[in-house]
PAPA-990178 format. One record per residue (C-alpha): residue number from 1; residue in three letters; x, y, z. Coordinates in Angstrom, 2 decimals. Last residue first. Layout:
residues N
+------+------+---------+---------+---------+
: resi : resn :       x :       y :       z :
+------+------+---------+---------+---------+
:  NUM :  ala :       X :       Y :       Z :
...
+------+------+---------+---------+---------+
***
This chain:
residues 198
+------+------+---------+---------+---------+
: resi : resn :       x :       y :       z :
+------+------+---------+---------+---------+
:  198 :  glu :   15.68 :    7.17 :  -19.95 :
:  197 :  met :   16.22 :    3.62 :  -18.70 :
:  196 :  arg :   17.61 :    1.32 :  -21.38 :
:  195 :  gln :   15.59 :   -1.58 :  -22.68 :
:  194 :  thr :   17.11 :   -5.05 :  -22.89 :
:  193 :  cys :   16.75 :   -6.49 :  -19.38 :
:  192 :  asn :   15.92 :  -10.18 :  -19.26 :
:  191 :  ala :   15.82 :  -10.07 :  -15.44 :
:  190 :  asn :   12.04 :  -10.46 :  -15.11 :
:  189 :  gly :    9.26 :   -7.93 :  -14.52 :
:  188 :  gln :    7.82 :   -8.18 :  -18.03 :
:  187 :  pro :    8.96 :   -4.66 :  -18.95 :
:  186 :  asp :   12.62 :   -5.71 :  -18.48 :
:  185 :  tyr :   14.86 :   -2.80 :  -17.53 :
:  184 :  leu :   18.33 :   -1.45 :  -18.14 :
:  183 :  leu :   20.62 :    0.73 :  -16.00 :
:  182 :  thr :   24.05 :    1.33 :  -17.48 :
:  181 :  his :   26.81 :    1.62 :  -14.89 :
:  180 :  thr :   29.24 :   -0.23 :  -17.19 :
:  179 :  gln :   30.06 :   -2.49 :  -14.25 :
:  178 :  asp :   26.54 :   -3.91 :  -14.31 :
:  177 :  asp :   22.87 :   -2.98 :  -13.81 :
:  176 :  cys :   19.53 :   -4.71 :  -14.29 :
:  175 :  phe :   15.91 :   -3.84 :  -13.48 :
:  174 :  gly :   12.62 :   -5.78 :  -13.58 :
:  173 :  arg :    9.44 :   -3.89 :  -14.37 :
:  172 :  gly :    5.87 :   -3.90 :  -13.02 :
:  171 :  gly :    6.18 :   -3.65 :   -9.26 :
:  170 :  thr :    4.52 :   -4.70 :   -6.01 :
:  169 :  leu :    1.26 :   -5.85 :   -7.62 :
:  168 :  gly :    1.81 :   -6.48 :  -11.34 :
:  167 :  pro :    4.79 :   -8.71 :  -10.68 :
:  166 :  his :    4.79 :   -9.98 :   -7.07 :
:  165 :  leu :    8.27 :   -9.83 :   -5.51 :
:  164 :  pro :    9.34 :   -7.35 :   -8.17 :
:  163 :  met :   12.81 :   -8.05 :   -9.62 :
:  162 :  ala :   16.11 :   -6.26 :   -9.04 :
:  161 :  ile :   19.29 :   -7.46 :  -10.71 :
:  160 :  leu :   22.98 :   -6.63 :  -10.38 :
:  159 :  his :   25.53 :   -8.16 :  -12.72 :
:  158 :  phe :   29.20 :   -7.74 :  -11.82 :
:  157 :  ser :   32.54 :   -7.25 :  -13.54 :
:  156 :  pro :   36.30 :   -7.50 :  -13.02 :
:  155 :  val :   36.16 :   -9.97 :  -10.10 :
:  154 :  pro :   39.72 :  -10.67 :   -8.94 :
:  153 :  lys :   38.92 :  -13.34 :   -8.07 :
:  152 :  pro :   37.06 :  -15.94 :  -10.08 :
:  151 :  his :   34.10 :  -14.78 :  -12.17 :
:  150 :  ser :   30.70 :  -16.35 :  -11.76 :
:  149 :  thr :   28.75 :  -13.25 :  -10.80 :
:  148 :  glu :   25.18 :  -12.39 :   -9.88 :
:  147 :  leu :   24.34 :   -9.76 :   -7.31 :
:  146 :  ala :   20.83 :   -9.79 :   -5.86 :
:  145 :  phe :   17.90 :   -7.50 :   -5.11 :
:  144 :  ala :   14.26 :   -8.49 :   -4.47 :
:  143 :  tyr :   11.60 :   -5.79 :   -4.82 :
:  142 :  gly :    8.40 :   -4.82 :   -2.96 :
:  141 :  ala :    9.98 :   -1.99 :   -0.98 :
:  140 :  his :   13.17 :   -3.87 :   -0.03 :
:  139 :  leu :   14.11 :   -7.53 :    0.02 :
:  138 :  cys :   17.74 :   -8.63 :   -0.21 :
:  137 :  pro :   18.04 :  -11.79 :   -2.26 :
:  136 :  gln :   20.51 :  -12.81 :   -1.03 :
:  135 :  ala :   21.76 :  -13.64 :    2.45 :
:  134 :  ala :   23.47 :  -11.38 :    4.99 :
:  133 :  cys :   21.71 :   -8.22 :    3.81 :
:  132 :  gly :   23.55 :   -5.32 :    2.20 :
:  131 :  leu :   20.48 :   -3.61 :    0.75 :
:  130 :  val :   18.67 :   -3.80 :    4.08 :
:  129 :  ser :   21.71 :   -4.18 :    6.38 :
:  128 :  asp :   23.05 :   -0.80 :    5.32 :
:  127 :  arg :   25.46 :   -0.18 :    2.46 :
:  126 :  met :   29.17 :    0.59 :    2.34 :
:  125 :  gly :   29.80 :   -1.37 :    5.54 :
:  124 :  ser :   32.63 :   -3.37 :    3.95 :
:  123 :  ala :   31.53 :   -6.80 :    5.10 :
:  122 :  ala :   33.59 :   -9.64 :    3.61 :
:  121 :  pro :   36.17 :   -7.26 :    2.11 :
:  120 :  gly :   36.67 :   -5.54 :    5.48 :
:  119 :  lys :   34.99 :   -3.61 :    8.23 :
:  118 :  pro :   35.92 :   -4.55 :   11.75 :
:  117 :  his :   33.89 :   -7.02 :   13.83 :
:  116 :  asn :   31.98 :   -5.50 :   16.73 :
:  115 :  gly :   28.70 :   -7.27 :   15.98 :
:  114 :  ala :   28.27 :   -8.33 :   12.39 :
:  113 :  pro :   29.93 :   -6.29 :    9.66 :
:  112 :  pro :   27.80 :   -3.85 :    7.65 :
:  111 :  gly :   26.71 :   -4.57 :    4.08 :
:  110 :  leu :   28.62 :   -4.35 :    0.81 :
:  109 :  gln :   30.07 :   -7.84 :    1.16 :
:  108 :  ala :   26.58 :   -9.08 :    2.08 :
:  107 :  leu :   25.42 :   -7.92 :   -1.37 :
:  106 :  ala :   27.36 :  -10.75 :   -2.95 :
:  105 :  thr :   30.23 :  -10.94 :   -5.45 :
:  104 :  ala :   31.75 :   -7.61 :   -4.49 :
:  103 :  tyr :   33.86 :   -6.06 :   -7.23 :
:  102 :  ser :   37.61 :   -6.63 :   -7.44 :
:  101 :  gly :   40.01 :   -3.78 :   -8.13 :
:  100 :  ala :   43.00 :   -5.95 :   -7.23 :
:   99 :  pro :   43.00 :   -4.90 :   -3.60 :
:   98 :  tyr :   40.04 :   -3.32 :   -1.76 :
:   97 :  thr :   38.97 :    0.31 :   -1.71 :
:   96 :  ala :   38.49 :    1.19 :   -5.40 :
:   95 :  ala :   36.49 :   -1.97 :   -6.14 :
:   94 :  tyr :   34.34 :   -1.36 :   -3.06 :
:   93 :  ala :   33.74 :    2.29 :   -3.95 :
:   92 :  thr :   32.53 :    1.34 :   -7.43 :
:   91 :  gln :   30.35 :   -1.41 :   -5.99 :
:   90 :  ala :   28.89 :    1.02 :   -3.44 :
:   89 :  val :   27.97 :    3.46 :   -6.22 :
:   88 :  asp :   26.19 :    0.66 :   -8.10 :
:   87 :  ile :   24.42 :   -0.42 :   -4.91 :
:   86 :  gln :   23.08 :    3.09 :   -4.38 :
:   85 :  his :   22.05 :    3.41 :   -8.04 :
:   84 :  met :   20.13 :    0.13 :   -7.84 :
:   83 :  ser :   18.41 :    1.35 :   -4.66 :
:   82 :  gly :   17.21 :    4.49 :   -6.45 :
:   81 :  val :   15.86 :    2.41 :   -9.34 :
:   80 :  ala :   14.05 :    0.17 :   -6.84 :
:   79 :  gly :   12.50 :    3.17 :   -5.09 :
:   78 :  ser :   11.15 :    4.51 :   -8.39 :
:   77 :  glu :    9.75 :    1.08 :   -9.17 :
:   76 :  asn :    8.09 :    0.91 :   -5.74 :
:   75 :  ala :    6.50 :    4.35 :   -6.18 :
:   74 :  ala :    5.21 :    3.50 :   -9.67 :
:   73 :  ile :    3.76 :    0.21 :   -8.44 :
:   72 :  arg :    2.02 :    1.93 :   -5.52 :
:   71 :  ser :    0.57 :    4.63 :   -7.75 :
:   70 :  arg :   -0.72 :    2.01 :  -10.18 :
:   69 :  leu :   -2.33 :    0.09 :   -7.32 :
:   68 :  val :   -4.03 :    3.23 :   -5.97 :
:   67 :  gly :   -5.43 :    3.98 :   -9.43 :
:   66 :  pro :   -6.65 :    0.42 :   -9.86 :
:   65 :  ile :   -8.39 :    0.58 :   -6.43 :
:   64 :  ala :  -10.30 :    3.86 :   -6.98 :
:   63 :  ile :  -12.74 :    3.00 :   -9.79 :
:   62 :  ala :  -13.67 :   -0.46 :   -8.56 :
:   61 :  ser :  -13.98 :    0.95 :   -5.05 :
:   60 :  met :  -16.40 :    3.65 :   -6.23 :
:   59 :  val :  -18.51 :    1.05 :   -8.01 :
:   58 :  leu :  -18.57 :   -1.17 :   -4.93 :
:   57 :  met :  -19.59 :    1.75 :   -2.70 :
:   56 :  ile :  -22.44 :    2.68 :   -5.06 :
:   55 :  ala :  -23.67 :   -0.92 :   -5.07 :
:   54 :  ile :  -23.61 :   -1.02 :   -1.27 :
:   53 :  ala :  -25.68 :    2.17 :   -1.06 :
:   52 :  ile :  -28.20 :    0.82 :   -3.58 :
:   51 :  leu :  -28.50 :   -2.43 :   -1.63 :
:   50 :  leu :  -29.10 :   -0.49 :    1.59 :
:   49 :  glu :  -31.80 :    1.62 :   -0.04 :
:   48 :  val :  -33.52 :   -1.48 :   -1.40 :
:   47 :  ile :  -33.44 :   -3.17 :    2.00 :
:   46 :  ser :  -35.14 :   -0.14 :    3.55 :
:   45 :  phe :  -33.30 :    2.30 :    5.73 :
:   44 :  gly :  -34.64 :    3.49 :    9.08 :
:   43 :  asn :  -37.35 :    5.51 :   10.96 :
:   42 :  gln :  -39.99 :    3.79 :   13.08 :
:   41 :  ala :  -43.10 :    5.83 :   13.77 :
:   40 :  arg :  -43.86 :    6.43 :   17.44 :
:   39 :  met :  -47.25 :    5.02 :   18.47 :
:   38 :  leu :  -50.25 :    6.86 :   19.97 :
:   37 :  thr :  -53.10 :    4.54 :   20.91 :
:   36 :  cys :  -56.73 :    5.64 :   21.24 :
:   35 :  gly :  -57.93 :    3.85 :   18.10 :
:   34 :  gln :  -54.80 :    3.55 :   16.01 :
:   33 :  tyr :  -53.03 :    6.86 :   15.41 :
:   32 :  leu :  -49.45 :    6.66 :   14.17 :
:   31 :  ile :  -47.03 :    9.32 :   15.32 :
:   30 :  pro :  -43.98 :   11.31 :   14.09 :
:   29 :  leu :  -43.03 :   13.87 :   16.78 :
:   28 :  ser :  -42.20 :   17.28 :   15.24 :
:   27 :  ser :  -45.70 :   18.63 :   15.96 :
:   26 :  pro :  -45.17 :   18.01 :   19.63 :
:   25 :  val :  -48.22 :   16.50 :   21.29 :
:   24 :  met :  -51.32 :   18.15 :   22.80 :
:   23 :  val :  -54.05 :   15.70 :   23.64 :
:   22 :  ser :  -57.65 :   16.80 :   23.38 :
:   21 :  pro :  -60.78 :   15.84 :   25.21 :
:   20 :  arg :  -64.15 :   16.62 :   23.55 :
:   19 :  pro :  -66.36 :   18.50 :   25.93 :
:   18 :  gly :  -69.16 :   16.45 :   27.38 :
:   17 :  ala :  -71.54 :   14.29 :   25.43 :
:   16 :  tyr :  -69.96 :   11.01 :   26.30 :
:   15 :  pro :  -68.71 :    8.07 :   24.23 :
:   14 :  leu :  -65.30 :    9.52 :   23.17 :
:   13 :  ala :  -64.27 :   10.77 :   19.73 :
:   12 :  phe :  -60.65 :   11.82 :   20.05 :
:   11 :  gln :  -59.23 :   15.16 :   18.85 :
:   10 :  leu :  -55.53 :   15.58 :   18.14 :
:    9 :  thr :  -53.98 :   18.95 :   18.91 :
:    8 :  leu :  -50.56 :   20.07 :   17.70 :
:    7 :  phe :  -49.13 :   23.02 :   19.69 :
:    6 :  ser :  -47.12 :   21.26 :   22.40 :
:    5 :  val :  -47.57 :   19.03 :   25.46 :
:    4 :  his :  -50.73 :   20.37 :   27.14 :
:    3 :  phe :  -52.86 :   17.44 :   28.26 :
:    2 :  his :  -56.51 :   18.59 :   28.38 :
:    1 :  leu :  -59.55 :   16.93 :   30.00 :
+------+------+---------+---------+---------+
***
């Protein structure tokens, strides 16, 4: 008795003197022979192999995550510096546009007016609603922005600050600006700015 499946022949010892039967099975098919039973071998990963793969993934993550975090912090800081410059320019334009050369005392005064209201000292439209939000601090790209002033009108000076929402995660340095248009930073992420930006 012959079953022709492929080119690999397995002989079975059977209890009669006639010709030995053979079963032809594909040579590429993994099998286990037990008595007269053909069983497909089970392929898969062992526990040790899985643990090794997980360990490799953890090591790669530990190497990659700090680099990604540093890149994110650098990008947010660069964005914060750009936003500080935008607000500084808007403050200069505001003081030149409205009477008495007074600077805005809140970022809302640099933002757009609500609804169909005309532009004016309370909402000059010199910045968008992100950096000219209705209530300080204005949040943008991991930083919080605010104008600080205690001067009565006319306001001859201003103090603008930008601090990371989560120091060490969304930004590393705090930034400060004023009517001298000199951008300073605090390496600790606060508003105690003493070091000048290069």
